C-alpha positions in Angstrom: -36.2 81.1 -63.7 -33.6 78.5 -63.0 -33.9 75.6 -60.6 -32.1 77.4 -57.7 -34.4 80.3 -58.0 -37.4 78.2 -58.1 -36.2 76.4 -54.9 -35.8 79.5 -53.0 -39.2 80.7 -54.0 -41.0 77.5 -53.1 -39.1 77.7 -49.9 -40.2 81.2 -49.1 -43.9 80.3 -50.1 -43.7 77.4 -47.9 -42.4 79.2 -44.9 -45.0 82.0 -45.3 -47.8 79.4 -45.4 -46.5 77.8 -42.2 -46.3 81.1 -40.4 -50.1 81.5 -41.1 -51.2 78.6 -39.2 -52.3 78.9 -35.6 -49.5 79.0 -33.2 -49.6 78.4 -29.5 -49.3 81.6 -27.3 -46.5 80.2 -25.0 -43.5 78.1 -25.6 -43.9 74.3 -25.4 -41.0 72.3 -23.9 -40.3 68.7 -24.9 -38.2 65.6 -23.7 -37.4 62.5 -26.0 -35.3 59.7 -24.7 -34.5 57.7 -27.8 -32.7 54.4 -29.0 -31.7 53.8 -32.5 -29.0 52.8 -35.1 -26.0 54.3 -36.7 -25.4 53.5 -40.2 -23.5 54.5 -43.4 -20.3 56.4 -43.6 -17.7 55.5 -41.1 -20.2 53.5 -38.9 -20.2 50.8 -41.6 -16.4 50.9 -42.2 -14.8 47.9 -40.5 -11.8 47.4 -42.8 -9.1 47.9 -40.2 -11.0 45.9 -37.5 -11.1 42.3 -36.9 -14.5 40.6 -35.7 -16.4 43.7 -36.7 -20.1 43.6 -35.5 -22.4 45.2 -37.9 -24.8 46.4 -35.2 -24.5 50.1 -34.4 -26.8 50.9 -31.4 -27.1 54.3 -30.1 -29.2 55.8 -27.5 -29.6 59.2 -26.0 -32.0 62.2 -25.2 -33.2 65.2 -26.9 -34.8 68.2 -25.1 -35.7 71.8 -25.7 -38.5 74.1 -26.6 -41.0 75.3 -29.4 -42.7 78.5 -29.8 -44.9 78.4 -32.9 -43.1 76.9 -35.8 -39.6 77.5 -34.7 -37.7 75.7 -31.8 -34.5 74.9 -30.2 -33.1 71.2 -29.4 -30.3 70.0 -27.3 -29.6 66.4 -28.5 -27.1 64.0 -26.7 -26.3 60.8 -28.3 -24.0 57.9 -27.4 -22.8 55.2 -29.6 -20.8 52.4 -28.1 -18.8 50.2 -30.5 -19.1 52.7 -33.1 -16.1 51.6 -35.1 -16.9 47.9 -34.6 -16.6 45.5 -31.6 -13.3 44.1 -31.0 -11.7 41.8 -28.4 -9.8 43.6 -25.7 -10.8 47.1 -26.5 -13.8 49.4 -26.8 -14.5 52.5 -28.9 -17.6 55.0 -28.9 -18.7 58.2 -30.3 -20.4 60.9 -28.1 -22.5 63.6 -29.8 -23.8 66.8 -28.2 -25.7 69.0 -30.8 -27.4 72.3 -30.5 -30.1 72.5 -33.1 -32.6 75.1 -34.6 -35.9 73.4 -35.7 -38.7 74.4 -38.0 -41.8 72.5 -36.9 -45.3 72.0 -38.7 -47.8 72.1 -35.9 -50.4 70.1 -37.8 -52.4 68.7 -34.8 -51.1 65.4 -33.5 -48.8 64.7 -36.4 -46.0 67.1 -36.5 -43.2 66.7 -39.0 -39.9 68.8 -38.3 -36.5 69.8 -39.8 -33.3 70.7 -37.9 -29.8 71.7 -38.2 -27.0 72.6 -35.8 -23.5 72.5 -34.6 -21.9 70.7 -31.7 -19.4 68.4 -30.3 -18.6 65.0 -31.8 -16.2 63.1 -29.5 -14.8 59.7 -31.0 -13.0 57.6 -28.3 -11.0 54.4 -28.5 -9.2 52.3 -25.9 -6.8 49.6 -26.6 -6.3 47.2 -23.7 -3.3 45.3 -25.1 -1.4 48.6 -24.6 -3.5 50.4 -22.1 -3.8 53.0 -24.8 -6.8 55.4 -24.8 -7.4 58.0 -27.3 -10.0 60.7 -27.4 -10.6 63.7 -29.8 -13.1 66.5 -29.6 -14.2 67.9 -32.9 -16.8 70.5 -34.1 -19.4 68.9 -36.2 -22.9 69.6 -37.6 -26.0 67.6 -38.0 -28.8 68.1 -40.5 -32.2 66.0 -40.4 -35.7 65.8 -39.5 -38.5 63.6 -38.5 -42.0 63.4 -37.1 -43.8 63.5 -33.8 -47.0 61.6 -33.5 -48.9 62.5 -30.5 -51.1 59.7 -29.1 -52.4 61.9 -26.2 -51.9 65.6 -25.5 -48.3 65.3 -23.9 -47.3 61.8 -24.9 -46.3 60.5 -28.4 -43.8 58.7 -30.6 -40.8 60.5 -32.3 -39.2 59.0 -35.5 -35.9 60.9 -36.3 -33.1 60.6 -39.1 -30.2 62.8 -39.1 -26.7 63.1 -40.7 -23.7 64.0 -38.5 -20.3 65.1 -39.9 -17.1 66.4 -38.1 -15.8 69.8 -39.6 -12.1 68.6 -39.0 -10.1 65.3 -39.4 -9.9 62.7 -36.7 -7.1 60.5 -35.9 -7.4 57.5 -33.4 -4.2 55.7 -33.8 -4.4 53.0 -36.4 -8.2 52.7 -35.7 -9.2 55.7 -37.6 -6.9 58.0 -39.4 -7.0 61.7 -40.7 -10.5 62.0 -42.1 -13.7 63.4 -40.8 -16.3 61.3 -39.1 -19.3 60.9 -41.0 -22.4 58.8 -40.4 -26.2 58.7 -40.4 -28.4 58.1 -37.1 -32.0 56.8 -37.1 -33.9 56.8 -33.9 -37.1 56.0 -32.4 -38.2 57.8 -29.1 -40.9 58.6 -26.5 -41.9 62.1 -27.2 -43.1 64.0 -24.0 -44.2 67.5 -24.2 -45.2 70.1 -21.6 
């Protein structure tokens, strides 16, 4: 049995084991406002910008529902100064992703994995020329994390995901003809109902 076949067999066994755990009889909704940092890939690329600031703050909200081990999540994130902070202009990346989730409902500690598709929208504005550039792109995200519930409906969520556009992005001389690719780490307030 080769490594690929072993991986598939392990995944099937793990999935079957997770399906035998107790599942709630109804769907459970969730809402998670978050704050975090972008890093790696294009988020750390400041070659074409002067006065680049390495901080890559982001914020947003995730919401959705879960039934048993499967769930659906809508994730909206905003990262100002994604390509670096410059005088006389601004830039940002907006992400709106629809994800399928697999959750391990193991009591108050619930790890999860997710993958999905959605919109990645880079934006740049140059005050010196009054030029504003935006580009909508289809992208994907893959990641996971853990919810730790301190009470029945309130907890903390730690999340890590990789985001990547499926097409090339061009924003003038700021970003030229390549996919946008980065990681996002976030910490949020996990609310379930």
